[in-house]
N, C-alpha and C positions, 0 to 999 in steps of 0.2 A: 620215689618212682615206683610205678608198679612193674614187674615183669614184662607186663605187655607193651607198658609205654618204653622201657629200654629196648626191647626188641623193633618196636616201631620206629623210635628216634636212630637205631643202629641201622636199620634197612634204608631209612630215608637219607642219611649221610652215606650209608655205603652205596646205594644207588647212584647220589649225585658224585659222588668220589669216584665212583667206577666210569660214569657217564665224561666226566672231566677228563679222567686219563685216558679214556678212549679218545676224546677230543684232541689231547694231546699228543697222543700217538699218532692220529690222523696228520696232525700237524708236523711232527718229526719225520714221519714217513715220506711225504712228497719233498720236505724240506731236505732229507737225507739224499733223494734221488736228484733233487735240484743242485744242491751245493756240494754233494759228495763228502766223502771223509775229511779231507782238510777244510773244508768250510764248517762241517759239524764240529771239527776240534776247537775253532774258534767260538763259536755258537755255545757249545757244551761248557766251555771253561768260563765263560761270562756267567752262563745262566746257573752254573753250579755255585758260583761264589753268590750270586744274587739269592739263590734259593738258601743260604747257608745263614746268610743275613736275616732272611725273612723267616726262619723257622720261629724265631720269639714272636712273631707277628701272628703266623699263620696257624701254629699251634700251641705254644706257651701262653700266649696272652688269652686268647679265646678260651683254652680249658680252664685258665684261672680265674677269668672273668667270670664264667658259667659255674664253676665251684661255689665262688664268692657270693654270686647271685642266688643259686640254688637253697644254699645253706641258709642265708637270710630270707628267703620266700617260706621256706620250709618253716620257719618260725613267727612267719606274718610281719616280717620287719622290711615292707616294702619301701620305706624311704630310705633305709641303708643300701639296700639293693640298687636303689636309683643314683645315690649318691657314690656308689661303686662304679656305674656306670660312667658318671661325669667326671670323676676324678681319672678313670682310665684314659677317658677320651684327651684329656691334657697330657698325660705321661705319654701315651703313644706317639701325640703330635710330636713331641719333642723327640722321641726315638726316632721316628721317621725323617725327620729333617737332619739330624746328626748322621744316620747311615746313608741317605741322598749324599750327602756332602763328602761322605768318606769314600764312597765307590765313584763318583764323578769327579772328584778332584784328584783322587790316588790311582786312577785307572791305568794310569803310564806305570807307576810303580808296581802295581799287582802285576801287570803283564808281564814285567821282566822278572819278577820275583817267580814267577810260575813258569817261567820258560817258554811263554807263549804270548809275544807282543802282538800278534795277529788278532787275539782278542780284546785290545784296547777300545776298538770303536763299538763292537757290541757291550762292554762295560758300560761306556758312556750312554749308549743307547736305553740300556734297560734301567739305568738308575733312576729316572725319575719316578718309576712304578714304587720305590721305598718310601714317597711321600704319601701314597693313596692306601697300600695294603694294611700299614697298622691301624688306619682308621677302620677299615673294614672289620678288623680283629675285634674291636670293642662292639661293635654292633652284633658280630655273629656271636661272641661270647655272651653277650647280654639275652639275646634270643635264646641260646641253647641252655643258659640258666633257668629260663621259663619253662624250658622243655618245649619250646618251639623250634624244629630243625629245619622247618621248611624255609625261612627266610635265608638261611646259611645255603641250603641248596640250590635254591633259586639266583643267588649272587654269585655263587661258584661257578653254576651253567652259563650265565651270562658273561662273566668275566672271561672264561675261557674261550667261549664261542667267539668273542669281539677279538681275544687275541690271537687265536688261530686264523681267523679272517684278515685280520690287519698286517699280522706278521708274515705270512705266505706272498700277500698282495706286494707287501713292500719287498719282500725278498726277491719277488719275480722283477719288479720293476728296478731294483739296484744290481742286478747280476751283472749286467754289462759293465758297471764300473768295477767289477772285482769282486772276489769270494769274501774279504774281509768287510766290504761294504754290504754285499747281501747278507751276512750273517748279522750286520748291525741292524739291518732292516727287520731281519726275523726277530732280533732281542727288541726292537722298539715295538712290536706288537705287544710285548709284556708290559709295557708302560701303557698302553693305550687301554687293554681291556679292566685293570683296576677302575678307571674312571666309570665305565658302566656298572661294574660291580657295587661300587660303593651308593650309586645312584638309586640301584633296586634296594639296597638296605635302608637309605634315607627315607624312601617314599614307604616302605613297609612300617618304619619307626612313625613316621608322622600319621598314618593311616591310623595306628592303634594308639597314639598319643592319649586319646580320651580314656580309653579303658585303663590304659597305665595309670593315668592322672587320679581314675577313681580308685584304683587300688591302692595308691598312696594316701589317698585322703581318707580312707576307712583305718590306716595305721595309726592308733592311738596309743602306741608304744612311747616310752621315753628313752628308747636307746639312741646314742649318738657319739658314733665312733669317730675318732679325730683322723684327719684327712693324713696325716703323717703316719697313724697306724695301720689305715686303709691301703695307703700306698706299698707302706713295707710289708704288708701282707700281701698284697699283689705281687710284689717282687720276689717274696719269698717263696710263693707258689709256682710262680710262672717261671723263674729262671731253672731251677731243677726239672718242671714240666718240659720246657724246651729242650734240656738237655736229654731227658727221658725219651722223646717222641721224635729226635733228630738223629735217629740211628742212621736211616740211608743218606740224609743231606752230609752228614759227617763222614761217613764212609767215602762218599762221593768227593768231598772237598780233600782225603787224604788221596785220593787217587790224582786230582788235579795239581796237588803240591808235590807228591813223588814221581809219578809214572813217566811223564814226559822226560823229566830230569834223568832217571834211571834208565831208561830206553837210550836215552843220549850218550851219557856218560860211564855207564856201566855196561849195557847191552852192545853198544858202539852201532846202534842205528843212526841214520842221518836224520837231519830235522823233518823233513819230508815223509820219511818212513815212519818216524815216532808219531808225527801228525795222522798218519792214515790208522796205525794201530789204535790211538788214542780215540780218534773219532769213532772207530770197530766198536770199542768198548762202551763209550760212553754215549756217542750218537745213535748207535744202533740197538746193543743190547740193553744197557741198563733201562732205556725208555720202555721196553716190553715189562720189564720187572716193575715199572711203577703202577701196573693197573692192581695187580694182587697187594702191592703195599697200599694203594689208595684205601682198599678195603678194609685193611688190617689197621691202617691209622684211623678210619671212620669209626671202626669200632671201640678203639682205646679210647678216642673222644668222646664217645657216648657212655662209656663207662664210668669216666669220671662225675659227673653229676649224679649216676645211678649208685654206686656206692658212697657217695658223699651223702647222698639225701637219707640212704639208711642208716649209715653211721650217726649222723646229726641226731636222727630219731632214736637210736639205740637199739634199732632192730639188729642184732648181729646175724641170726639165723638168716634173714632175707640177704643180707650184705653178702654172706659166704654162697648163699644160693645164686647171686648175680656173677660172682666169681667163677663160680663152677661153669656156670652158663657163658659166661666170656670167654674161657678155657675152651669149651666144647666148641663155641664158634670159630675161634679162632683154626682148630684143625679142620673142622669142617669146610672152611674157606682155604686154608693154606694147602691141604694134601691134594686136591684135585688141581690147584694152580700150579703148584710144585711139580707133581707127576706128569700132568699134562705138557707143560712147557718142556721138561726133559725129554719125553718123549717125541717131541715133534720141534726140537730146537732149529735144526736145519731148515725143514719145510717150512716154519714160521717166517724164517729171516728171508728166504728166497720168496715167500708170499707177499712180504711187507717191502721188500727192497729190490724189486726184480731189476731196476736199473743201475744195481750196484754189485752185481756177481762176483767180481774179486774179491769184495769185502765179506761175502757169505760164511766161508770157512772160518775165520778168524772170529766174527761176530757170534756165529751159532756156537762154537766151543765156550765162549764167553758166556752166552746164555745159559748153556746146559749147567755149568758150574753154579751161576748165579740162582739158577731155578731150583737146585737142590738145597739153597737157604732159606727159600721162599716161606716153609713151614717154621722155621726157627724165627724168622722176622714176624711174622704173625703172631706167635707166641710173644716174643720181645715186646711188641708194641700194645699186646693186650695186657701183660702183666704190668707195663708200666703205666698203662691208664688206671690200674686199680690201685696201684701204689700211690699216684698221685692222688686219686679218690679219697684215701683213707689218711691222707695226711702224711704218707711218707716219699715224699718225692724226692726227697735227698738220695734216699736209696738207689734209685733209678741212674744216680750220676756215677756211682761205683761199677754199674753194670756196663755202663757205657764207656767208662775207663778201662777197664777190662777189655772190651771189645775192641776198641780203638787201638789199645797196644798190641794186642793179637795180629789187627787187621794191618797195622803198619809194619810190623816185624816180618810177617809172611809177605807183604806187597814188596817192602823194600828189596829183600832177600831174593824172591823169585821173578820180580819184572825187571831186576839186573841181570837174568840168565836168557840168554836170546830164544832159546827152545821153549821157553815160558812165556816171557815178555808180558803182555797186558792180560794174559790168562792167570798168569800169577796174583795179578791184582783181583782177578775175581775170586780166585780162591781164598785170597786173604779174607775178602769180605765173608764169603761164605763162614769161614771160622769165627770170624768177628760176630757174626749173626747167631750164630751157636752159643759163644761164650755168653752175649748179653743174656740170650733166653733163659739159660742155665741159672745165671745169678739172679734174674728177676724173679722166675718161679720159685727159686728158693726164698727168695726174701719173703714173697706173699704167703708162701705157706708157713714160714717162720711168723710172721707177724698176725696173720689172721687164725692160724690154725685150721685152715681150710683143708679137707681130703678130697682129693679128686677121683671120679670113677674111672678107671685107666681103661675099661673094657668099653664103656660107653664113648668116653672121650678122645681114646687114643686108637685103640684097636680096631673099633667098627669104621671108622674114617679109612685108615690104612687100609683095611681089606676091601673097602669099596674102592679105594685108589689104586689098588693092585690089580684088581680084576678090570678096572678101567684103562689101565696102562695096556694090559696086555691085549684089550679090544683096539685100543686105538694104533698100538704099533702093526696088529695083523691087518687091519683096515686098510691101514696107509699103502703097505706092502703089497696089499691085493689089488688094490683100485688104482695108486698112482700110474701104474704102466698105460691103463686105460684112458683116466680122465686127466692126466695132467698133475702137476704140484698143487696149483691154485685151488682148483676144486676141490679136490681129494682132502688138501689140509683143512678146509672149512667143514666138510662133511666128516673128517675124522674127529675134529672139536665137538660137532654136535652129537656124534655118536658116542663119544666119551662121556660127554656130560649128560646123557640119557642113562648111559649105563651105570654111571656113578650115583644119580639120583635114585634110580630103582634099586639097585643094590643095597644102597644106604638105607631106604624106607623099609625095605624086604627084611633086613636083619635088624630093623628097629633101633636104628641109630637116631632116629628122633620120633616122639611119641605124637600119637592124634593130638593130646592137648596141646603140645607146643607149636603143631601146624596151625592150630584155629588161633594162637596167640599172633602169628603173623599178620602183616596188613593184607585184609583180604581173606585172612586164613581161614575164614568158615567156608568161603566159596572154594577155595583151592581144597579144603579137605572134602567137600562133595564131589569135587572133580577126581581127586584120588580115590575114594570110594567106588565110584562109578567104574573106573578103569581097573579095580580090584587090586591097587597097589597097598590099600589099607583096609 
């Protein structure tokens, strides 16, 4: 995969991931305003468990399938690439059925175990999605392995759009029957969306079936790997990858398991108070963090076939070049997201949840702490993608394990202290991200021998982010008394983005050649030249 192809693939998946998360935020914002923190506590608990079970399907399996596909295509073994697709389809069908039965039949036991029995209807409503999402994973991984990121992007957007529309409609319709039922209606949207997502992928597959068949026909190789070997390889890659890219879902699951119980049993909050605090964290603050997380994860998934193909071809210099580019991109994305959200934590919460002003203070404090960890999350995800691509996915397990241990210890202690409550859980997540980033970065350097350009990759993004922060804070304080919070927050975000981009280009954080490599890069380069930024 060329550097231009990597950048194009990362941008396509990044944009799709960003729009998907924006749609998710659009969903959660009115939902939070409609059903409040209590309803969000029910919905978020069910959704967190659902997402955790789907990490294998949404991240591990597609990345593993894309890696196995790209490696075989790079060698011209199209028949074996197609067999990877067909065997994966069978395996993921079985996985999806098992996951559905566990959640649907075990919903009551799960609700009791996490101390949130109100989440049971939502768990049952979202369980059918577990049948369809694993099948989407097979198609997405196959297309990504052929460096075709478009089908994944289109299916993601289709799935999320239908989920948002159906979820909100059902929540509003069922609200008169109570918050538990309304939360279940919102969760049911998650079962409807995947049906449309997989239909898109099936249409694309059959549209391209003729050209795929022609590639297979041209394959004259005698290579024939056993089904057992392919499935074993798939599992061997997908399981560590699943753990490696499941940083946030695992952190969220830790909160679901620990926080409600600690708030009630150690901090002496009532059930109602605990639900409000838990809803402020998981229903209000965490969804905002999902936006930069989607960008980081998209880049991590794009890194897998990029470094895998380079390694398969024996081009280790190009592999290290891709690794350095991935690290730089993580910093370029992570710094402005982190600094921006920290600068505007409370204004952002007031903008997004105007009908829930009582919860803004708690959720804003949680957002500020979580935002500080966005940089480390971006680095951790990217390094995990690199390790997976070069065949050292198992190493990411140790990073996750170390991060989860730190997260659980800090969350267990601090969330049991009334003064910290759910903010203690947010702080535990921050330290968990930092731990994983350090472990993964150390592992990548040790395995590949790559040397990072600290000035270009770290110092320049931080300088740009620092100047952006000063402008954003000053701009907000100056304008908000005149225009109010909502308009000023939006203008501050735009002003901050402009400052970051201008400063970053001016201090040569990105070269002219790299700008040209971006999608529509030549046109972008001409525009920047006309306005004298380059």
